[in-house]
N, C-alpha and C positions, 0 to 999 in steps of 0.2 A: 382490187382485182383478185379473184380467187384462183386463177391459173387453169381453170377447166377448159376455156377456149384454146389456150396455148397447148395444153395436154392433148386435146382432141386433134389439133392441127398437127402436132408432132406425130401422133399415132397414124394419121392419114398419110403422111409423107414417108414414114419409115416402115420397117417390117419386111417380112419375107414375101417372096413371090409365090402365089398359089395358083393352081390350075384354074382356068376360068369355069370349068364344069363344077368344081368344088365350090367356088364363090357363088355361082348361080344357085346351087343347091342350098347353100347356107342362107342366101337371101330369101329364097322361096319358103324356107322352113323357120325363119327367124321368129322368135317370140320374146315379148318383154318379160323379163324375170320379175318375180314378185317383189324382191328387195331392191330392184334397179330403179333409179330415178329416171324421169323423162329425159333429162339432159344426157345421162349415161346411155340410155337406149338410143336416143337420136344420134349421138356420136357413133355408137356401134353400127347403127343402120347406115349412116352416111359413109363410114369407113368401108364397110363391105361393098356398098354400091359403087363407090369411087374406085375401088380396086379391080372391078370387072372391066376388062378391055372394052373400048368404045364399040367395036364391031359386034359384040354379043351382049352389051349392056341393055337391059330393058328400058323402054321409054318411060317418060314421066308418069303416064297413066297407069302403066303396069306396076311401076315401083310404088305408086300410091296404094294400089290394091294389096301388095305385099306388106306395106306399112300398116294399113288398117287391119289386115288379118293377123298381125303380130300381137294384137291386144285381145283380152278376154271378150266374150260375146257382147256383154252389156256396153262396154266402152266402144267396141267396134261398131255397134249399131249407132251409137251417138255420132261417131265420126262419119259414118256413111250418110247420115241424115244432114250433115253440114254441107255447104256448098264449097267444097275444096277445089 
């Protein structure tokens, strides 16, 4: 076991409280960094999404749009063509 799931879980449960407007803005503008692995990006995306209060958290369809938009155009088009 490499500890990444444990690290991601710890990051999800800890940390500071941020304003829901800030978290929503962060989610809508999230981008995968060039040197970031998919596991790291997925953890970061889920962390942001899970910290948004339920009352203002986007639904699954909207979150999927933000997820797809986080990638460069060529990879984003591949994801859009899949039946997610």
